Backbone bond lengths (Angstrom), bond angles and torsions (degrees), N, CA, C in turn:
res aa  C-N    CA-C-N  psi(-1)  N-CA   C-N-CA  omega(-1)  CA-C   N-CA-C  phi
1 X - - - 1.452 - - 1.524 110.75 -
2 X 1.339 116.82 -46.36 1.456 121.12 179.65 1.522 109.61 -65.48
3 X 1.313 117.58 -41.91 1.463 121.85 179.35 1.523 110.50 -63.81
4 X 1.326 117.79 -41.73 1.467 121.44 178.96 1.527 110.77 -62.96
5 X 1.332 117.21 -41.14 1.464 121.21 178.76 1.523 110.66 -63.71
6 X 1.335 116.46 -42.03 1.469 120.33 179.05 1.531 110.93 -66.05
7 X 1.297 117.53 -38.81 1.465 120.95 178.08 1.536 111.29 -64.94
8 X 1.321 115.71 -40.73 1.474 119.89 178.57 1.529 109.29 -63.89
9 X 1.328 117.52 -44.08 1.473 121.09 178.78 1.529 111.02 -63.04
10 X 1.324 116.45 -42.24 1.468 120.66 179.77 1.525 110.51 -64.25
11 X 1.327 117.13 -40.87 1.464 120.72 178.31 1.526 111.11 -66.08
12 X 1.334 116.46 -39.87 1.468 119.89 177.88 1.524 110.56 -63.33
13 X 1.328 117.02 -42.78 1.455 121.59 178.62 1.530 110.49 -63.02
14 X 1.311 116.08 -43.14 1.463 120.64 177.90 1.529 110.94 -62.13
15 X 1.304 117.50 -41.70 1.458 122.07 178.57 1.529 111.22 -62.77
16 X 1.335 116.71 -43.01 1.466 120.92 178.27 1.522 110.32 -62.85
17 X 1.312 117.63 -43.94 1.465 121.06 179.62 1.538 111.55 -63.56
18 X 1.303 116.88 -42.20 1.461 120.42 178.91 1.519 111.46 -64.96
19 X 1.315 117.48 -41.92 1.465 120.97 179.89 1.523 111.41 -66.96
20 X 1.321 117.65 -40.24 1.464 119.45 179.25 1.519 110.09 -68.01
21 X 1.302 118.73 -30.50 1.459 121.91 175.42 1.519 111.18 -65.97
22 X 1.312 117.05 -35.93 1.463 120.93 178.19 1.524 110.42 -65.90
23 X 1.321 117.98 -38.52 1.448 121.77 -178.42 1.518 112.15 -72.23
24 X 1.316 118.59 -21.65 1.455 121.08 -177.99 1.523 111.42 -65.21
25 X 1.324 118.19 -23.06 1.456 121.68 -179.11 1.525 112.95 -85.20
26 X 1.317 117.89 -11.25 1.455 120.20 -178.43 1.516 109.89 -67.37
27 X 1.332 116.17 146.99 1.452 120.61 176.88 1.513 109.87 -72.17
28 X 1.319 114.95 139.17 1.450 121.42 175.66 1.522 106.62 -108.52
29 X 1.310 117.14 93.13 1.460 122.25 -178.24 1.520 108.19 -84.59
30 X 1.343 115.54 116.50 1.463 119.28 -178.20 1.529 112.77 -94.79
31 X 1.344 117.61 -19.26 1.463 119.75 179.22 1.528 109.08 -163.67
32 X 1.333 114.77 156.64 1.465 121.31 179.53 1.520 109.51 -143.48
33 X 1.337 115.69 150.15 1.463 121.31 176.33 1.523 108.75 -160.44
34 X 1.327 115.71 158.63 1.467 121.30 171.92 1.517 106.59 -120.51
35 X 1.335 115.46 121.78 1.464 121.81 -177.31 1.520 108.72 -137.38
36 X 1.336 116.03 127.33 1.471 122.39 177.43 1.535 111.93 50.43
37 X 1.326 116.38 38.79 1.457 121.01 177.92 1.516 114.90 84.12
38 X 1.312 117.54 -5.48 1.470 121.64 177.14 1.520 109.65 -91.01
39 X 1.318 115.84 128.69 1.460 121.42 170.70 1.523 105.58 -88.92
40 X 1.333 116.68 116.83 1.454 121.76 -173.81 1.519 111.33 -114.09
41 X 1.325 115.27 140.02 1.460 122.08 175.15 1.522 107.92 -134.41
42 X 1.316 115.83 138.02 1.457 120.18 171.08 1.519 106.05 -100.87
43 X 1.329 115.71 121.30 1.456 122.99 -177.85 1.524 107.52 -113.73
44 X 1.321 116.48 132.23 1.462 120.09 -176.89 1.521 111.61 -131.00
45 X 1.327 114.09 149.58 1.456 119.68 166.27 1.531 105.30 -118.08
46 X 1.300 118.95 -159.49 1.464 120.10 -175.07 1.529 112.93 -70.86
47 X 1.343 118.09 -24.20 1.465 119.51 -172.32 1.523 115.30 -120.64
48 X 1.337 118.82 -13.64 1.460 118.94 -175.64 1.527 112.12 -149.68
49 X 1.339 113.71 161.15 1.459 121.27 176.57 1.528 108.53 -120.33
50 X 1.322 114.49 149.38 1.456 121.40 176.55 1.521 108.12 -134.27
51 X 1.318 115.48 148.31 1.452 121.43 173.89 1.519 107.02 -103.66
52 X 1.307 116.55 124.95 1.464 121.86 176.88 1.520 106.54 -109.81
53 X 1.339 115.61 122.20 1.465 119.84 179.56 1.518 109.60 -116.76
54 X 1.323 114.64 149.00 1.461 120.65 178.45 1.524 107.15 -142.28
55 X 1.328 115.70 122.58 1.461 120.83 176.44 1.516 107.28 -141.06
56 X 1.318 114.92 122.69 1.469 121.46 179.42 1.526 111.45 52.24
57 X 1.328 116.41 40.22 1.459 121.23 176.65 1.515 114.39 81.14
58 X 1.323 118.21 -5.01 1.466 121.23 177.81 1.525 108.83 -92.31
59 X 1.326 115.38 115.72 1.459 121.58 -175.33 1.529 109.72 -104.51
60 X 1.345 115.73 138.92 1.463 121.45 179.72 1.519 108.40 -139.88
61 X 1.336 116.55 140.48 1.461 121.98 176.76 1.522 108.56 -118.50
62 X 1.327 115.84 128.70 1.461 122.48 -178.61 1.522 108.43 -120.62
63 X 1.334 116.82 125.21 1.471 120.98 175.72 1.521 109.15 -76.42
64 X 1.331 115.73 137.94 1.456 121.27 179.92 1.532 110.01 -103.67
65 X 1.328 115.73 156.01 1.467 121.53 -177.56 1.520 113.32 -96.99
66 X 1.319 117.61 7.47 1.460 121.78 178.76 1.525 109.19 -107.21
67 X 1.306 115.61 157.62 1.467 121.15 -175.48 1.526 111.65 -95.47
68 X 1.344 117.04 148.61 1.465 121.21 -179.38 1.519 112.76 -68.98
69 X 1.307 115.42 158.13 1.465 127.56 1.65 1.528 110.75 -76.67
70 X 1.323 116.33 147.85 1.456 123.13 -178.09 1.530 109.18 -120.08
71 X 1.340 115.53 141.04 1.461 121.32 -177.70 1.523 110.00 -148.01
72 X 1.335 116.01 153.01 1.453 120.88 171.66 1.525 108.52 -70.30
73 X 1.339 116.47 145.15 1.452 120.71 172.85 1.521 106.77 -77.21
74 X 1.307 115.75 127.98 1.465 121.80 -177.63 1.524 110.21 -123.86
75 X 1.302 114.74 156.33 1.467 120.65 174.61 1.528 108.57 -77.69
76 X 1.325 115.97 171.86 1.469 120.98 179.25 1.529 112.68 -56.28
77 X 1.337 117.41 -29.12 1.462 121.14 -178.27 1.529 113.08 -84.36
78 X 1.343 117.85 2.16 1.459 121.71 177.89 1.517 114.48 93.29
79 X 1.337 117.82 -9.00 1.461 122.13 179.56 1.527 110.05 -72.16
80 X 1.317 117.05 138.68 1.454 120.79 176.38 1.526 108.61 -64.76
81 X 1.324 116.55 125.71 1.459 120.71 -179.53 1.522 109.42 -78.28
82 X 1.336 115.74 133.22 1.458 120.41 -179.45 1.518 109.46 -150.28
83 X 1.320 115.07 156.05 1.458 121.33 176.91 1.520 108.18 -135.48
84 X 1.330 115.76 144.91 1.466 121.97 175.71 1.525 108.08 -102.25
85 X 1.319 115.68 145.95 1.461 122.97 175.84 1.530 107.89 -132.01
86 X 1.346 116.58 81.10 1.470 120.71 -176.36 1.528 113.41 -57.43
87 X 1.335 117.47 -33.19 1.467 119.98 179.50 1.524 112.31 -66.15
88 X 1.328 117.31 -17.20 1.468 123.21 177.43 1.536 111.25 -108.80
89 X 1.327 116.65 7.19 1.478 123.36 -177.02 1.530 112.20 62.30
90 X 1.328 116.92 28.46 1.468 121.56 178.25 1.526 108.12 -98.97
91 X 1.347 115.90 115.05 1.458 120.56 176.46 1.521 111.23 -74.46
92 X 1.325 115.82 -36.87 1.466 120.81 179.01 1.521 109.19 -152.95
93 X 1.330 115.29 133.56 1.452 122.48 172.82 1.523 105.60 -118.76
94 X 1.308 116.02 123.61 1.462 123.20 -175.90 1.523 107.62 -121.45
95 X 1.320 116.76 144.49 1.461 120.51 177.16 1.525 110.65 -106.44
96 X 1.327 114.35 144.04 1.461 121.95 173.38 1.517 106.69 -118.59
97 X 1.332 116.34 130.29 1.463 120.22 176.72 1.517 109.33 -97.59
98 X 1.325 114.96 151.21 1.452 121.34 177.38 1.513 110.22 -159.56
99 X 1.307 115.87 -172.15 1.449 123.83 -178.69 1.537 109.01 56.25
100 X 1.325 116.63 84.77 1.463 121.23 -173.02 1.528 113.25 -58.95
101 X 1.321 114.75 150.32 1.463 119.71 179.11 1.524 110.07 -78.14
102 X 1.305 114.77 155.48 1.461 120.33 179.26 1.528 109.76 -75.05
103 X 1.302 115.28 162.24 1.465 120.51 177.46 1.520 110.25 -62.62
104 X 1.318 116.06 -35.02 1.471 121.37 178.58 1.532 110.40 -61.73
105 X 1.328 117.29 -46.27 1.464 120.81 178.44 1.524 110.90 -67.13
106 X 1.308 117.00 -37.13 1.470 120.88 178.63 1.535 109.89 -58.48
107 X 1.321 116.15 -43.78 1.464 120.43 178.87 1.525 111.02 -69.88
108 X 1.334 116.89 -39.72 1.464 121.20 -179.70 1.527 111.05 -61.46
109 X 1.338 116.94 -39.83 1.459 122.07 -179.47 1.528 111.64 -86.92
110 X 1.332 117.13 -1.93 1.466 123.14 178.73 1.533 111.60 55.18
111 X 1.336 115.41 51.33 1.463 121.27 -177.59 1.524 111.39 -88.85
112 X 1.322 114.79 145.60 1.462 120.77 175.62 1.524 109.39 -58.91
113 X 1.311 116.31 150.42 1.459 121.07 -175.97 1.532 114.24 -59.88
114 X 1.305 118.95 -44.54 1.458 121.20 -175.04 1.516 115.25 -85.31
115 X 1.325 117.79 -1.28 1.456 122.21 -177.16 1.525 110.51 -72.17
116 X 1.337 117.05 128.98 1.462 122.31 -178.70 1.523 108.40 -94.43
117 X 1.336 116.17 114.94 1.461 121.48 -176.18 1.527 110.05 -131.66
118 X 1.341 114.82 153.51 1.447 120.56 178.74 1.514 111.60 -136.86
119 X 1.325 115.25 164.37 1.458 121.41 -178.94 1.522 112.57 -96.48
120 X 1.313 118.28 -10.64 1.461 120.74 -176.99 1.519 110.52 -129.69
121 X 1.342 114.45 149.63 1.452 121.67 175.87 1.514 109.57 -129.19
122 X 1.330 115.23 144.62 1.459 121.90 175.06 1.520 107.41 -132.87
123 X 1.324 116.14 143.89 1.465 120.79 -175.17 1.519 112.02 -97.70
124 X 1.331 114.49 148.90 1.459 123.43 170.41 1.524 106.00 -115.51
125 X 1.336 115.75 126.12 1.464 122.07 -179.83 1.521 109.02 -105.00
126 X 1.322 116.60 129.14 1.464 120.91 173.60 1.521 106.99 -118.22
127 X 1.342 114.45 119.96 1.461 120.65 177.36 1.528 107.58 -113.55
128 X 1.317 116.62 -173.84 1.470 120.83 -175.93 1.527 112.92 -57.35
129 X 1.328 117.25 -33.25 1.465 117.49 -174.34 1.520 115.25 -132.75
130 X 1.353 117.94 12.25 1.465 117.23 176.58 1.522 112.12 -159.32
131 X 1.316 113.51 166.79 1.460 122.43 175.44 1.520 106.54 -128.50
132 X 1.324 115.63 139.01 1.453 119.67 -179.55 1.516 109.65 -154.42
133 X 1.328 116.37 165.66 1.459 122.30 178.48 1.520 109.34 -111.18
134 X 1.317 115.42 150.96 1.462 119.42 174.91 1.521 108.27 -67.04
135 X 1.323 115.45 149.64 1.461 118.85 175.02 1.516 110.23 -78.76
136 X 1.329 116.08 -30.04 1.455 120.17 -177.23 1.527 110.57 -92.19
137 X 1.314 114.12 165.48 1.459 121.48 174.99 1.516 107.91 -124.71
138 X 1.305 116.21 157.95 1.457 122.60 176.88 1.514 107.31 -106.09
139 X 1.323 115.86 121.77 1.460 121.47 179.37 1.514 109.47 -115.13
140 X 1.286 116.14 160.72 1.459 121.22 178.35 1.511 109.81 106.12
141 X 1.295 115.42 137.17 1.454 119.55 -176.12 1.515 109.74 68.88
142 X 1.312 115.03 -165.90 1.457 119.99 177.95 1.523 108.86 -135.88
143 X 1.306 115.10 157.93 1.464 122.36 172.57 1.516 106.52 -134.73
144 X 1.318 115.83 139.78 1.460 120.28 -178.72 1.518 110.00 -115.06
145 X 1.299 114.98 143.18 1.459 122.84 -174.43 1.520 112.83 -50.30
146 X 1.303 118.91 -48.80 1.462 121.85 -172.42 1.530 113.94 -106.67
147 X 1.310 117.48 22.11 1.466 120.50 -179.18 1.525 112.55 -118.40
148 X 1.333 117.92 1.81 1.452 120.49 -179.73 1.519 111.15 71.49
149 X 1.326 115.43 177.45 1.465 121.71 179.68 1.518 108.39 -139.36
150 X 1.317 115.90 157.90 1.461 120.53 177.09 1.522 109.77 -65.22
151 X 1.328 116.08 145.83 1.463 120.54 178.22 1.522 110.96 -61.36
152 X 1.317 117.80 -25.25 1.470 120.45 179.41 1.532 111.62 -62.46
153 X 1.333 117.52 -30.66 1.467 120.33 176.07 1.531 110.57 -65.08
154 X 1.322 116.50 -40.31 1.457 121.36 177.94 1.530 109.91 -67.25
155 X 1.338 115.71 -44.74 1.468 121.45 -178.98 1.532 110.90 -62.05
156 X 1.342 117.65 -35.02 1.453 121.92 177.78 1.526 110.38 -54.55
157 X 1.326 116.35 -46.16 1.464 119.84 -179.16 1.524 111.93 -73.97
158 X 1.332 117.79 -37.47 1.469 120.52 179.13 1.517 110.65 -61.62
159 X 1.324 118.27 -37.79 1.463 122.07 -178.95 1.528 111.94 -66.42
160 X 1.321 117.87 -22.33 1.456 121.22 -178.88 1.529 112.54 -72.32
161 X 1.318 116.83 -13.13 1.467 120.11 -176.94 1.531 113.32 -85.11
162 X 1.292 117.51 5.34 1.475 119.67 -179.90 1.499 111.36 -73.35
């Protein structure tokens, strides 16, 4: 009887471990947007974020240099914030925030509890025929998912394309 109970417990534990292993492969989509015909998803695991784009059936995955959780910068109305730079052939430049702020910084900046903010930003460039991410990141200050960002942050990345 004792042996049967232990075997049942061991089998249950094994089943739980196997099922949790299956879930580890599922995509963790932290944000989505459609920009210039591209369907975009930010997919994250515990240590990294990736941008998955799909346009006209052509799928591309770009590794990002910022840490999760990662989100598109949006305006107060929920719209993804973007800027065009025609002189650089950029149809849309979008920022993704990542690398969450510490609780200490959250208190220092007097941020609302549910506000999602990060210390780093990385740009996504959409041109006439491709999508790509900046190699560099912008650090310093904070950016919050639903509070938008200064245009100077966007311009910083656009200037790097010279």
